[in-house]
Biopython code that builds the backbone (N, CA, C, O; Angstrom):
import numpy as np
from Bio.PDB.StructureBuilder import StructureBuilder

atoms = [
    (1, "MET", "N", (0.841, -1.173, 0.000)),
    (1, "MET", "CA", (0.000, 0.000, 0.000)),
    (1, "MET", "C", (0.890, 1.242, 0.000)),
    (1, "MET", "O", (1.828, 1.340, 0.792)),
    (2, "GLN", "N", (0.597, 2.174, -0.877)),
    (2, "GLN", "CA", (1.360, 3.409, -0.962)),
    (2, "GLN", "C", (0.612, 4.510, -0.223)),
    (2, "GLN", "O", (-0.584, 4.709, -0.437)),
    (3, "HIS", "N", (1.315, 5.220, 0.643)),
    (3, "HIS", "CA", (0.720, 6.324, 1.389)),
    (3, "HIS", "C", (0.988, 7.626, 0.657)),
    (3, "HIS", "O", (2.067, 7.827, 0.099)),
    (4, "LYS", "N", (0.017, 8.494, 0.663)),
    (4, "LYS", "CA", (0.157, 9.815, 0.073)),
    (4, "LYS", "C", (0.394, 10.799, 1.206)),
    (4, "LYS", "O", (-0.469, 10.978, 2.065)),
    (5, "LEU", "N", (1.549, 11.433, 1.212)),
    (5, "LEU", "CA", (1.905, 12.340, 2.296)),
    (5, "LEU", "C", (2.248, 13.722, 1.756)),
    (5, "LEU", "O", (2.820, 13.853, 0.675)),
    (6, "LEU", "N", (1.895, 14.742, 2.514)),
    (6, "LEU", "CA", (2.273, 16.118, 2.215)),
    (6, "LEU", "C", (2.785, 16.737, 3.504)),
    (6, "LEU", "O", (2.232, 16.488, 4.576)),
    (7, "SER", "N", (3.825, 17.531, 3.411)),
    (7, "SER", "CA", (4.340, 18.191, 4.614)),
    (7, "SER", "C", (3.403, 19.340, 4.992)),
    (7, "SER", "O", (2.740, 19.923, 4.134)),
    (8, "ALA", "N", (3.360, 19.653, 6.280)),
    (8, "ALA", "CA", (2.524, 20.764, 6.748)),
    (8, "ALA", "C", (2.984, 22.071, 6.114)),
    (8, "ALA", "O", (2.161, 22.923, 5.780)),
    (9, "THR", "N", (4.286, 22.232, 5.947)),
    (9, "THR", "CA", (4.799, 23.447, 5.324)),
    (9, "THR", "C", (4.288, 23.578, 3.904)),
    (9, "THR", "O", (3.980, 24.680, 3.449)),
    (10, "ARG", "N", (4.197, 22.480, 3.212)),
    (10, "ARG", "CA", (3.731, 22.467, 1.822)),
    (10, "ARG", "C", (2.239, 22.795, 1.744)),
    (10, "ARG", "O", (1.788, 23.425, 0.788)),
    (11, "ILE", "N", (1.484, 22.370, 2.741)),
    (11, "ILE", "CA", (0.032, 22.558, 2.734)),
    (11, "ILE", "C", (-0.354, 23.998, 3.051)),
    (11, "ILE", "O", (-1.277, 24.544, 2.446)),
    (12, "THR", "N", (0.354, 24.617, 4.005)),
    (12, "THR", "CA", (-0.007, 25.982, 4.365)),
    (12, "THR", "C", (0.231, 26.891, 3.171)),
    (12, "THR", "O", (1.263, 26.800, 2.506)),
    (13, "SER", "N", (-0.685, 27.727, 2.917)),
    (13, "SER", "CA", (-0.775, 28.673, 1.794)),
    (13, "SER", "C", (-1.373, 28.048, 0.544)),
    (13, "SER", "O", (-1.559, 28.746, -0.453)),
    (14, "ASP", "N", (-1.684, 26.737, 0.566)),
    (14, "ASP", "CA", (-2.350, 26.140, -0.586)),
    (14, "ASP", "C", (-3.742, 26.740, -0.756)),
    (14, "ASP", "O", (-4.391, 27.136, 0.213)),
    (15, "LYS", "N", (-4.174, 26.795, -1.980)),
    (15, "LYS", "CA", (-5.459, 27.379, -2.347)),
    (15, "LYS", "C", (-6.602, 26.437, -1.967)),
    (15, "LYS", "O", (-6.477, 25.216, -2.062)),
    (16, "VAL", "N", (-7.717, 27.028, -1.535)),
    (16, "VAL", "CA", (-8.947, 26.296, -1.246)),
    (16, "VAL", "C", (-10.012, 26.794, -2.219)),
    (16, "VAL", "O", (-10.263, 27.996, -2.314)),
    (17, "VAL", "N", (-10.631, 25.866, -2.937)),
    (17, "VAL", "CA", (-11.713, 26.192, -3.859)),
    (17, "VAL", "C", (-12.907, 25.308, -3.527)),
    (17, "VAL", "O", (-12.773, 24.303, -2.829)),
    (18, "ASN", "N", (-14.085, 25.694, -4.038)),
    (18, "ASN", "CA", (-15.228, 24.796, -3.895)),
    (18, "ASN", "C", (-15.387, 24.002, -5.182)),
    (18, "ASN", "O", (-14.632, 24.201, -6.133)),
    (19, "ASP", "N", (-16.357, 23.111, -5.215)),
    (19, "ASP", "CA", (-16.513, 22.258, -6.396)),
    (19, "ASP", "C", (-16.975, 23.032, -7.626)),
    (19, "ASP", "O", (-16.956, 22.498, -8.735)),
    (20, "ALA", "N", (-17.392, 24.289, -7.441)),
    (20, "ALA", "CA", (-17.745, 25.155, -8.575)),
    (20, "ALA", "C", (-16.516, 25.904, -9.100)),
    (20, "ALA", "O", (-16.607, 26.656, -10.070)),
    (21, "GLY", "N", (-15.364, 25.690, -8.449)),
    (21, "GLY", "CA", (-14.137, 26.342, -8.874)),
    (21, "GLY", "C", (-13.920, 27.724, -8.295)),
    (21, "GLY", "O", (-12.950, 28.395, -8.646)),
    (22, "GLU", "N", (-14.825, 28.172, -7.395)),
    (22, "GLU", "CA", (-14.669, 29.490, -6.775)),
    (22, "GLU", "C", (-13.549, 29.452, -5.740)),
    (22, "GLU", "O", (-13.461, 28.518, -4.943)),
    (23, "HIS", "N", (-12.702, 30.466, -5.758)),
    (23, "HIS", "CA", (-11.630, 30.562, -4.772)),
    (23, "HIS", "C", (-12.229, 30.941, -3.423)),
    (23, "HIS", "O", (-12.904, 31.963, -3.301)),
    (24, "LEU", "N", (-11.978, 30.114, -2.409)),
    (24, "LEU", "CA", (-12.526, 30.364, -1.077)),
    (24, "LEU", "C", (-11.493, 30.938, -0.115)),
    (24, "LEU", "O", (-11.857, 31.540, 0.895)),
    (25, "GLY", "N", (-10.239, 30.762, -0.410)),
    (25, "GLY", "CA", (-9.191, 31.244, 0.481)),
    (25, "GLY", "C", (-7.956, 30.379, 0.363)),
    (25, "GLY", "O", (-7.737, 29.694, -0.636)),
    (26, "ASN", "N", (-7.150, 30.433, 1.424)),
    (26, "ASN", "CA", (-5.920, 29.648, 1.478)),
    (26, "ASN", "C", (-5.789, 29.024, 2.852)),
    (26, "ASN", "O", (-6.307, 29.551, 3.836)),
    (27, "ILE", "N", (-5.098, 27.904, 2.915)),
    (27, "ILE", "CA", (-4.849, 27.284, 4.211)),
    (27, "ILE", "C", (-3.769, 28.098, 4.908)),
    (27, "ILE", "O", (-2.652, 28.245, 4.411)),
    (28, "HIS", "N", (-4.132, 28.618, 6.069)),
    (28, "HIS", "CA", (-3.232, 29.477, 6.848)),
    (28, "HIS", "C", (-2.397, 28.645, 7.824)),
    (28, "HIS", "O", (-1.204, 28.890, 8.003)),
    (29, "ASP", "N", (-3.044, 27.660, 8.449)),
    (29, "ASP", "CA", (-2.353, 26.847, 9.442)),
    (29, "ASP", "C", (-3.129, 25.563, 9.671)),
    (29, "ASP", "O", (-4.284, 25.446, 9.263)),
    (30, "LEU", "N", (-2.499, 24.609, 10.317)),
    (30, "LEU", "CA", (-3.131, 23.340, 10.662)),
    (30, "LEU", "C", (-3.071, 23.162, 12.170)),
    (30, "LEU", "O", (-2.047, 23.436, 12.797)),
    (31, "MET", "N", (-4.169, 22.702, 12.746)),
    (31, "MET", "CA", (-4.213, 22.437, 14.183)),
    (31, "MET", "C", (-4.244, 20.923, 14.377)),
    (31, "MET", "O", (-5.112, 20.235, 13.840)),
    (32, "VAL", "N", (-3.289, 20.417, 15.147)),
    (32, "VAL", "CA", (-3.117, 18.976, 15.342)),
    (32, "VAL", "C", (-3.516, 18.598, 16.764)),
    (32, "VAL", "O", (-3.102, 19.244, 17.727)),
    (33, "ASP", "N", (-4.316, 17.556, 16.885)),
    (33, "ASP", "CA", (-4.682, 17.004, 18.189)),
    (33, "ASP", "C", (-3.491, 16.178, 18.677)),
    (33, "ASP", "O", (-3.155, 15.163, 18.066)),
    (34, "LEU", "N", (-2.858, 16.593, 19.755)),
    (34, "LEU", "CA", (-1.652, 15.920, 20.213)),
    (34, "LEU", "C", (-1.910, 14.528, 20.772)),
    (34, "LEU", "O", (-1.012, 13.686, 20.753)),
    (35, "ASP", "N", (-3.114, 14.266, 21.267)),
    (35, "ASP", "CA", (-3.415, 12.937, 21.795)),
    (35, "ASP", "C", (-3.550, 11.898, 20.687)),
    (35, "ASP", "O", (-3.062, 10.776, 20.821)),
    (36, "SER", "N", (-4.212, 12.271, 19.593)),
    (36, "SER", "CA", (-4.447, 11.305, 18.516)),
    (36, "SER", "C", (-3.457, 11.444, 17.367)),
    (36, "SER", "O", (-3.279, 10.511, 16.583)),
    (37, "GLY", "N", (-2.810, 12.606, 17.263)),
    (37, "GLY", "CA", (-1.917, 12.856, 16.140)),
    (37, "GLY", "C", (-2.645, 13.242, 14.868)),
    (37, "GLY", "O", (-2.027, 13.339, 13.808)),
    (38, "ARG", "N", (-3.941, 13.465, 14.956)),
    (38, "ARG", "CA", (-4.745, 13.808, 13.784)),
    (38, "ARG", "C", (-4.872, 15.315, 13.620)),
    (38, "ARG", "O", (-4.841, 16.064, 14.596)),
    (39, "ILE", "N", (-5.014, 15.747, 12.371)),
    (39, "ILE", "CA", (-5.296, 17.156, 12.115)),
    (39, "ILE", "C", (-6.744, 17.395, 12.504)),
    (39, "ILE", "O", (-7.648, 16.758, 11.963)),
    (40, "THR", "N", (-6.967, 18.304, 13.435)),
    (40, "THR", "CA", (-8.316, 18.603, 13.899)),
    (40, "THR", "C", (-9.011, 19.545, 12.928)),
    (40, "THR", "O", (-10.157, 19.319, 12.538)),
    (41, "TYR", "N", (-8.301, 20.610, 12.539)),
    (41, "TYR", "CA", (-8.882, 21.510, 11.550)),
    (41, "TYR", "C", (-7.790, 22.303, 10.848)),
    (41, "TYR", "O", (-6.666, 22.431, 11.334)),
    (42, "ALA", "N", (-8.159, 22.825, 9.699)),
    (42, "ALA", "CA", (-7.313, 23.763, 8.976)),
    (42, "ALA", "C", (-7.900, 25.148, 9.196)),
    (42, "ALA", "O", (-9.114, 25.336, 9.123)),
    (43, "ALA", "N", (-7.041, 26.106, 9.464)),
    (43, "ALA", "CA", (-7.475, 27.502, 9.547)),
    (43, "ALA", "C", (-7.365, 28.055, 8.128)),
    (43, "ALA", "O", (-6.272, 28.183, 7.576)),
    (44, "VAL", "N", (-8.517, 28.377, 7.555)),
    (44, "VAL", "CA", (-8.565, 28.889, 6.185)),
    (44, "VAL", "C", (-8.708, 30.399, 6.244)),
    (44, "VAL", "O", (-9.603, 30.920, 6.909)),
    (45, "SER", "N", (-7.828, 31.097, 5.549)),
    (45, "SER", "CA", (-7.905, 32.559, 5.505)),
    (45, "SER", "C", (-8.789, 32.972, 4.343)),
    (45, "SER", "O", (-8.750, 32.386, 3.261)),
    (46, "PHE", "N", (-9.586, 33.998, 4.599)),
    (46, "PHE", "CA", (-10.514, 34.473, 3.580)),
    (46, "PHE", "C", (-10.767, 35.946, 3.791)),
    (46, "PHE", "O", (-10.963, 36.392, 4.922)),
    (47, "GLY", "N", (-10.765, 36.695, 2.725)),
    (47, "GLY", "CA", (-11.094, 38.115, 2.801)),
    (47, "GLY", "C", (-9.876, 38.974, 3.047)),
    (47, "GLY", "O", (-8.759, 38.480, 3.195)),
    (48, "GLY", "N", (-10.112, 40.241, 3.086)),
    (48, "GLY", "CA", (-9.047, 41.201, 3.328)),
    (48, "GLY", "C", (-8.203, 41.446, 2.091)),
    (48, "GLY", "O", (-8.353, 40.773, 1.071)),
    (49, "PHE", "N", (-7.329, 42.405, 2.200)),
    (49, "PHE", "CA", (-6.416, 42.744, 1.119)),
    (49, "PHE", "C", (-5.009, 42.732, 1.680)),
    (49, "PHE", "O", (-4.709, 43.466, 2.622)),
    (50, "LEU", "N", (-4.147, 41.913, 1.116)),
    (50, "LEU", "CA", (-2.765, 41.758, 1.576)),
    (50, "LEU", "C", (-2.707, 41.433, 3.066)),
    (50, "LEU", "O", (-1.838, 41.920, 3.790)),
    (51, "GLY", "N", (-3.644, 40.606, 3.506)),
    (51, "GLY", "CA", (-3.667, 40.162, 4.901)),
    (51, "GLY", "C", (-4.413, 41.065, 5.858)),
    (51, "GLY", "O", (-4.680, 40.666, 6.992)),
    (52, "ALA", "N", (-4.762, 42.288, 5.430)),
    (52, "ALA", "CA", (-5.494, 43.207, 6.312)),
    (52, "ALA", "C", (-6.954, 42.794, 6.363)),
    (52, "ALA", "O", (-7.531, 42.437, 5.335)),
    (53, "SER", "N", (-7.553, 42.837, 7.531)),
    (53, "SER", "CA", (-8.957, 42.458, 7.751)),
    (53, "SER", "C", (-9.237, 41.014, 7.359)),
    (53, "SER", "O", (-10.384, 40.641, 7.113)),
    (54, "GLU", "N", (-8.207, 40.221, 7.302)),
    (54, "GLU", "CA", (-8.372, 38.820, 6.940)),
    (54, "GLU", "C", (-9.040, 38.075, 8.088)),
    (54, "GLU", "O", (-8.699, 38.269, 9.255)),
    (55, "LYS", "N", (-9.977, 37.238, 7.745)),
    (55, "LYS", "CA", (-10.688, 36.448, 8.735)),
    (55, "LYS", "C", (-10.259, 35.000, 8.552)),
    (55, "LYS", "O", (-10.014, 34.559, 7.429)),
    (56, "LEU", "N", (-10.169, 34.263, 9.647)),
    (56, "LEU", "CA", (-9.824, 32.846, 9.588)),
    (56, "LEU", "C", (-11.035, 32.011, 9.952)),
    (56, "LEU", "O", (-11.855, 32.399, 10.784)),
    (57, "PHE", "N", (-11.130, 30.862, 9.314)),
    (57, "PHE", "CA", (-12.224, 29.930, 9.552)),
    (57, "PHE", "C", (-11.649, 28.565, 9.878)),
    (57, "PHE", "O", (-10.768, 28.073, 9.173)),
    (58, "ALA", "N", (-12.140, 27.957, 10.935)),
    (58, "ALA", "CA", (-11.745, 26.594, 11.276)),
    (58, "ALA", "C", (-12.583, 25.647, 10.436)),
    (58, "ALA", "O", (-13.812, 25.668, 10.507)),
    (59, "VAL", "N", (-11.922, 24.816, 9.640)),
    (59, "VAL", "CA", (-12.618, 23.861, 8.785)),
    (59, "VAL", "C", (-12.100, 22.470, 9.126)),
    (59, "VAL", "O", (-10.895, 22.229, 9.052)),
    (60, "PRO", "N", (-12.995, 21.543, 9.499)),
    (60, "PRO", "CA", (-12.547, 20.187, 9.819)),
    (60, "PRO", "C", (-11.743, 19.592, 8.661)),
    (60, "PRO", "O", (-12.112, 19.740, 7.496)),
    (61, "TRP", "N", (-10.660, 18.930, 8.992)),
    (61, "TRP", "CA", (-9.806, 18.341, 7.972)),
    (61, "TRP", "C", (-10.581, 17.371, 7.076)),
    (61, "TRP", "O", (-10.311, 17.268, 5.879)),
    (62, "GLU", "N", (-11.536, 16.667, 7.664)),
    (62, "GLU", "CA", (-12.330, 15.689, 6.914)),
    (62, "GLU", "C", (-13.211, 16.339, 5.849)),
    (62, "GLU", "O", (-13.693, 15.648, 4.952)),
    (63, "ALA", "N", (-13.429, 17.639, 5.928)),
    (63, "ALA", "CA", (-14.295, 18.327, 4.963)),
    (63, "ALA", "C", (-13.586, 18.587, 3.634)),
    (63, "ALA", "O", (-14.234, 18.949, 2.652)),
    (64, "PHE", "N", (-12.278, 18.408, 3.591)),
    (64, "PHE", "CA", (-11.509, 18.695, 2.374)),
    (64, "PHE", "C", (-11.302, 17.472, 1.500)),
    (64, "PHE", "O", (-11.201, 16.344, 1.983)),
    (65, "LEU", "N", (-11.244, 17.722, 0.225)),
    (65, "LEU", "CA", (-10.742, 16.755, -0.751)),
    (65, "LEU", "C", (-9.486, 17.378, -1.340)),
    (65, "LEU", "O", (-9.376, 18.602, -1.410)),
    (66, "VAL", "N", (-8.538, 16.550, -1.763)),
    (66, "VAL", "CA", (-7.321, 17.058, -2.376)),
    (66, "VAL", "C", (-7.450, 16.901, -3.878)),
    (66, "VAL", "O", (-7.844, 15.842, -4.367)),
    (67, "SER", "N", (-7.117, 17.963, -4.616)),
    (67, "SER", "CA", (-7.189, 17.892, -6.074)),
    (67, "SER", "C", (-6.158, 16.897, -6.587)),
    (67, "SER", "O", (-5.224, 16.531, -5.873)),
    (68, "SER", "N", (-6.331, 16.471, -7.805)),
    (68, "SER", "CA", (-5.429, 15.475, -8.386)),
    (68, "SER", "C", (-4.005, 15.999, -8.525)),
    (68, "SER", "O", (-3.067, 15.205, -8.598)),
    (69, "ASP", "N", (-3.822, 17.312, -8.562)),
    (69, "ASP", "CA", (-2.468, 17.855, -8.679)),
    (69, "ASP", "C", (-1.817, 18.109, -7.315)),
    (69, "ASP", "O", (-0.679, 18.574, -7.250)),
    (70, "ASP", "N", (-2.533, 17.806, -6.227)),
    (70, "ASP", "CA", (-2.048, 17.972, -4.857)),
    (70, "ASP", "C", (-1.665, 19.413, -4.521)),
    (70, "ASP", "O", (-0.874, 19.638, -3.604)),
    (71, "LYS", "N", (-2.204, 20.377, -5.235)),
    (71, "LYS", "CA", (-1.862, 21.772, -4.972)),
    (71, "LYS", "C", (-3.071, 22.604, -4.572)),
    (71, "LYS", "O", (-2.936, 23.776, -4.223)),
    (72, "THR", "N", (-4.240, 22.002, -4.622)),
    (72, "THR", "CA", (-5.471, 22.706, -4.291)),
    (72, "THR", "C", (-6.325, 21.805, -3.414)),
    (72, "THR", "O", (-6.421, 20.599, -3.643)),
    (73, "PHE", "N", (-6.940, 22.405, -2.414)),
    (73, "PHE", "CA", (-7.863, 21.676, -1.560)),
    (73, "PHE", "C", (-9.273, 22.090, -1.928)),
    (73, "PHE", "O", (-9.553, 23.272, -2.124)),
    (74, "ILE", "N", (-10.161, 21.110, -2.019)),
    (74, "ILE", "CA", (-11.538, 21.354, -2.420)),
    (74, "ILE", "C", (-12.428, 21.238, -1.186)),
    (74, "ILE", "O", (-12.416, 20.226, -0.485)),
    (75, "LEU", "N", (-13.190, 22.285, -0.940)),
    (75, "LEU", "CA", (-14.141, 22.329, 0.156)),
    (75, "LEU", "C", (-15.518, 22.467, -0.482)),
    (75, "LEU", "O", (-15.819, 23.490, -1.097)),
    (76, "ASN", "N", (-16.336, 21.464, -0.341)),
    (76, "ASN", "CA", (-17.611, 21.408, -1.034)),
    (76, "ASN", "C", (-18.670, 22.249, -0.328)),
    (76, "ASN", "O", (-19.662, 21.723, 0.176)),
    (77, "VAL", "N", (-18.444, 23.567, -0.300)),
    (77, "VAL", "CA", (-19.435, 24.502, 0.249)),
    (77, "VAL", "C", (-19.499, 25.718, -0.667)),
    (77, "VAL", "O", (-18.493, 26.106, -1.261)),
    (78, "PRO", "N", (-20.674, 26.313, -0.781)),
    (78, "PRO", "CA", (-20.765, 27.571, -1.530)),
    (78, "PRO", "C", (-19.979, 28.666, -0.808)),
    (78, "PRO", "O", (-19.829, 28.626, 0.414)),
    (79, "LYS", "N", (-19.491, 29.619, -1.548)),
    (79, "LYS", "CA", (-18.717, 30.724, -0.984)),
    (79, "LYS", "C", (-19.506, 31.427, 0.123)),
    (79, "LYS", "O", (-18.929, 31.805, 1.143)),
    (80, "GLN", "N", (-20.808, 31.606, -0.063)),
    (80, "GLN", "CA", (-21.645, 32.286, 0.928)),
    (80, "GLN", "C", (-21.648, 31.542, 2.262)),
    (80, "GLN", "O", (-21.641, 32.172, 3.320)),
    (81, "LYS", "N", (-21.660, 30.215, 2.223)),
    (81, "LYS", "CA", (-21.657, 29.432, 3.467)),
    (81, "LYS", "C", (-20.363, 29.674, 4.238)),
    (81, "LYS", "O", (-20.383, 29.783, 5.464)),
    (82, "LEU", "N", (-19.244, 29.758, 3.530)),
    (82, "LEU", "CA", (-17.984, 30.045, 4.213)),
    (82, "LEU", "C", (-18.003, 31.456, 4.789)),
    (82, "LEU", "O", (-17.535, 31.679, 5.905)),
    (83, "MET", "N", (-18.538, 32.397, 4.039)),
    (83, "MET", "CA", (-18.606, 33.779, 4.515)),
    (83, "MET", "C", (-19.449, 33.899, 5.786)),
    (83, "MET", "O", (-19.207, 34.779, 6.612)),
    (84, "GLU", "N", (-20.437, 33.014, 5.942)),
    (84, "GLU", "CA", (-21.323, 33.050, 7.104)),
    (84, "GLU", "C", (-20.861, 32.132, 8.227)),
    (84, "GLU", "O", (-21.487, 32.080, 9.286)),
    (85, "ALA", "N", (-19.778, 31.412, 8.003)),
    (85, "ALA", "CA", (-19.274, 30.458, 8.994)),
    (85, "ALA", "C", (-18.718, 31.188, 10.210)),
    (85, "ALA", "O", (-18.295, 32.340, 10.113)),
    (86, "PRO", "N", (-18.722, 30.511, 11.351)),
    (86, "PRO", "CA", (-18.085, 31.119, 12.519)),
    (86, "PRO", "C", (-16.590, 31.247, 12.249)),
    (86, "PRO", "O", (-15.922, 30.264, 11.929)),
    (87, "GLY", "N", (-16.078, 32.447, 12.379)),
    (87, "GLY", "CA", (-14.668, 32.688, 12.118)),
    (87, "GLY", "C", (-14.014, 33.407, 13.277)),
    (87, "GLY", "O", (-14.634, 33.662, 14.310)),
    (88, "PHE", "N", (-12.749, 33.727, 13.083)),
    (88, "PHE", "CA", (-12.013, 34.422, 14.127)),
    (88, "PHE", "C", (-10.913, 35.276, 13.509)),
    (88, "PHE", "O", (-10.498, 35.057, 12.371)),
    (89, "ASP", "N", (-10.459, 36.232, 14.267)),
    (89, "ASP", "CA", (-9.399, 37.135, 13.850)),
    (89, "ASP", "C", (-8.057, 36.420, 13.994)),
    (89, "ASP", "O", (-7.867, 35.643, 14.930)),
    (90, "LYS", "N", (-7.136, 36.676, 13.083)),
    (90, "LYS", "CA", (-5.839, 35.978, 13.117)),
    (90, "LYS", "C", (-5.030, 36.299, 14.370)),
    (90, "LYS", "O", (-4.084, 35.578, 14.688)),
    (91, "ASN", "N", (-5.381, 37.366, 15.087)),
    (91, "ASN", "CA", (-4.689, 37.696, 16.331)),
    (91, "ASN", "C", (-5.427, 37.216, 17.577)),
    (91, "ASN", "O", (-4.939, 37.390, 18.693)),
    (92, "HIS", "N", (-6.605, 36.611, 17.392)),
    (92, "HIS", "CA", (-7.414, 36.130, 18.518)),
    (92, "HIS", "C", (-7.982, 34.757, 18.192)),
    (92, "HIS", "O", (-9.156, 34.625, 17.845)),
    (93, "TRP", "N", (-7.147, 33.747, 18.305)),
    (93, "TRP", "CA", (-7.566, 32.379, 17.999)),
    (93, "TRP", "C", (-8.467, 31.844, 19.104)),
    (93, "TRP", "O", (-8.325, 32.226, 20.266)),
    (94, "PRO", "N", (-9.397, 30.958, 18.742)),
    (94, "PRO", "CA", (-10.257, 30.354, 19.770)),
    (94, "PRO", "C", (-9.447, 29.402, 20.648)),
    (94, "PRO", "O", (-8.360, 28.960, 20.276)),
    (95, "ASP", "N", (-9.994, 29.101, 21.806)),
    (95, "ASP", "CA", (-9.375, 28.135, 22.713)),
    (95, "ASP", "C", (-9.425, 26.764, 22.054)),
    (95, "ASP", "O", (-10.505, 26.206, 21.858)),
    (96, "ALA", "N", (-8.266, 26.223, 21.713)),
    (96, "ALA", "CA", (-8.197, 24.947, 20.997)),
    (96, "ALA", "C", (-8.765, 23.793, 21.815)),
    (96, "ALA", "O", (-9.143, 22.767, 21.250)),
    (97, "GLY", "N", (-8.829, 23.943, 23.117)),
    (97, "GLY", "CA", (-9.364, 22.878, 23.956)),
    (97, "GLY", "C", (-10.863, 22.969, 24.174)),
    (97, "GLY", "O", (-11.429, 22.160, 24.909)),
    (98, "ASP", "N", (-11.515, 23.937, 23.552)),
    (98, "ASP", "CA", (-12.950, 24.126, 23.713)),
    (98, "ASP", "C", (-13.693, 23.124, 22.831)),
    (98, "ASP", "O", (-13.988, 23.404, 21.669)),
    (99, "THR", "N", (-13.987, 21.972, 23.388)),
    (99, "THR", "CA", (-14.612, 20.886, 22.639)),
    (99, "THR", "C", (-15.984, 21.283, 22.114)),
    (99, "THR", "O", (-16.359, 20.896, 21.007)),
    (100, "LYS", "N", (-16.735, 22.049, 22.895)),
    (100, "LYS", "CA", (-18.068, 22.472, 22.449)),
    (100, "LYS", "C", (-17.949, 23.307, 21.170)),
    (100, "LYS", "O", (-18.705, 23.093, 20.222)),
    (101, "TRP", "N", (-17.014, 24.249, 21.137)),
    (101, "TRP", "CA", (-16.801, 25.079, 19.950)),
    (101, "TRP", "C", (-16.394, 24.214, 18.753)),
    (101, "TRP", "O", (-16.905, 24.393, 17.647)),
    (102, "LEU", "N", (-15.473, 23.279, 18.982)),
    (102, "LEU", "CA", (-15.035, 22.399, 17.893)),
    (102, "LEU", "C", (-16.184, 21.555, 17.352)),
    (102, "LEU", "O", (-16.300, 21.370, 16.140)),
    (103, "GLU", "N", (-17.030, 21.044, 18.239)),
    (103, "GLU", "CA", (-18.163, 20.240, 17.793)),
    (103, "GLU", "C", (-19.119, 21.075, 16.950)),
    (103, "GLU", "O", (-19.673, 20.571, 15.973)),
    (104, "GLU", "N", (-19.325, 22.348, 17.309)),
    (104, "GLU", "CA", (-20.177, 23.233, 16.504)),
    (104, "GLU", "C", (-19.574, 23.460, 15.122)),
    (104, "GLU", "O", (-20.292, 23.478, 14.122)),
    (105, "VAL", "N", (-18.260, 23.633, 15.068)),
    (105, "VAL", "CA", (-17.575, 23.806, 13.779)),
    (105, "VAL", "C", (-17.766, 22.560, 12.911)),
    (105, "VAL", "O", (-18.089, 22.670, 11.729)),
    (106, "TYR", "N", (-17.573, 21.406, 13.481)),
    (106, "TYR", "CA", (-17.734, 20.152, 12.731)),
    (106, "TYR", "C", (-19.163, 20.020, 12.211)),
    (106, "TYR", "O", (-19.373, 19.651, 11.056)),
    (107, "ARG", "N", (-20.147, 20.322, 13.061)),
    (107, "ARG", "CA", (-21.555, 20.240, 12.632)),
    (107, "ARG", "C", (-21.837, 21.213, 11.496)),
    (107, "ARG", "O", (-22.567, 20.876, 10.564)),
    (108, "TYR", "N", (-21.276, 22.406, 11.557)),
    (108, "TYR", "CA", (-21.512, 23.418, 10.523)),
    (108, "TYR", "C", (-21.120, 22.887, 9.145)),
    (108, "TYR", "O", (-21.775, 23.185, 8.146)),
    (109, "TYR", "N", (-20.053, 22.102, 9.101)),
    (109, "TYR", "CA", (-19.574, 21.559, 7.828)),
    (109, "TYR", "C", (-20.062, 20.136, 7.560)),
    (109, "TYR", "O", (-19.642, 19.500, 6.593)),
    (110, "GLY", "N", (-20.955, 19.640, 8.427)),
    (110, "GLY", "CA", (-21.543, 18.313, 8.199)),
    (110, "GLY", "C", (-20.600, 17.166, 8.474)),
    (110, "GLY", "O", (-20.725, 16.105, 7.862)),
    (111, "CYS", "N", (-19.660, 17.353, 9.381)),
    (111, "CYS", "CA", (-18.683, 16.311, 9.723)),
    (111, "CYS", "C", (-18.908, 15.836, 11.159)),
    (111, "CYS", "O", (-19.337, 16.600, 12.023)),
    (112, "ALA", "N", (-18.612, 14.575, 11.388)),
    (112, "ALA", "CA", (-18.680, 14.042, 12.747)),
    (112, "ALA", "C", (-17.313, 14.215, 13.402)),
    (112, "ALA", "O", (-16.301, 13.830, 12.816)),
    (113, "PRO", "N", (-17.264, 14.783, 14.598)),
    (113, "PRO", "CA", (-15.988, 14.934, 15.277)),
    (113, "PRO", "C", (-15.332, 13.557, 15.507)),
    (113, "PRO", "O", (-15.967, 12.645, 16.037)),
    (114, "PHE", "N", (-14.078, 13.419, 15.109)),
    (114, "PHE", "CA", (-13.423, 12.113, 15.187)),
    (114, "PHE", "C", (-13.284, 11.635, 16.622)),
    (114, "PHE", "O", (-13.211, 10.428, 16.855)),
    (115, "TRP", "N", (-13.244, 12.543, 17.591)),
    (115, "TRP", "CA", (-13.069, 12.141, 18.973)),
    (115, "TRP", "C", (-14.353, 11.597, 19.586)),
    (115, "TRP", "O", (-14.320, 11.067, 20.696)),
    (116, "THR", "N", (-15.497, 11.716, 18.884)),
    (116, "THR", "CA", (-16.754, 11.174, 19.390)),
    (116, "THR", "C", (-17.103, 9.846, 18.737)),
    (116, "THR", "O", (-18.060, 9.191, 19.148)),
    (117, "CYS", "N", (-16.345, 9.440, 17.731)),
    (117, "CYS", "CA", (-16.607, 8.185, 17.021)),
    (117, "CYS", "C", (-15.937, 7.031, 17.748)),
    (117, "CYS", "O", (-14.835, 7.165, 18.279)),
    (118, "ALA", "N", (-16.620, 5.904, 17.759)),
    (118, "ALA", "CA", (-16.082, 4.721, 18.454)),
    (118, "ALA", "C", (-14.976, 4.072, 17.684)),
    (118, "ALA", "O", (-14.419, 3.069, 18.130)),
]
sb = StructureBuilder()
sb.init_structure("model")
sb.init_model(0)
sb.init_chain("A")
sb.init_seg("    ")
for serial, (resi, resn, name, xyz) in enumerate(atoms, 1):
    if name == "N":
        sb.init_residue(resn, " ", resi, " ")
    sb.init_atom(name, np.array(xyz, "f"), 0.0, 1.0, " ", f" {name:<3s}", serial, name[0])
structure = sb.get_structure()
C-alpha cells in the first residue's frame, strides 16, 4: 500500500476552492490534536487585502478533498456558506481545547468529530 503524504509546510498557503471552482481562500495553518496525532482543523484565511482584515475559519480536515495535482484543496461549500461560517481574527484564535466550539464547527460543515466516534 502506498501512502500519500504532504508536509505541513507544503500545505499551508495552498489554495482552497469549492466544487464550482470558486476561490474560497488559502490554508493558513493546521491544528493537530496531540493525543491522537490527527489534524483537527485547517485555519482557512478568507477576505481582506494583503492580509489586512483577513478572517480565519476553522474547517474540519475531513471536509476537504485534495485535487489530483495535490496543490489545491476542495471544500464542497458555496462561498456564501464560508462567509457566514463562525470565524475568528488571526490575532485572537479560539481556545483549541474548547470541545463544544469544535463540535459546533464540525456540525456546521456536516462532519462528525473524530473524537466522538467509536
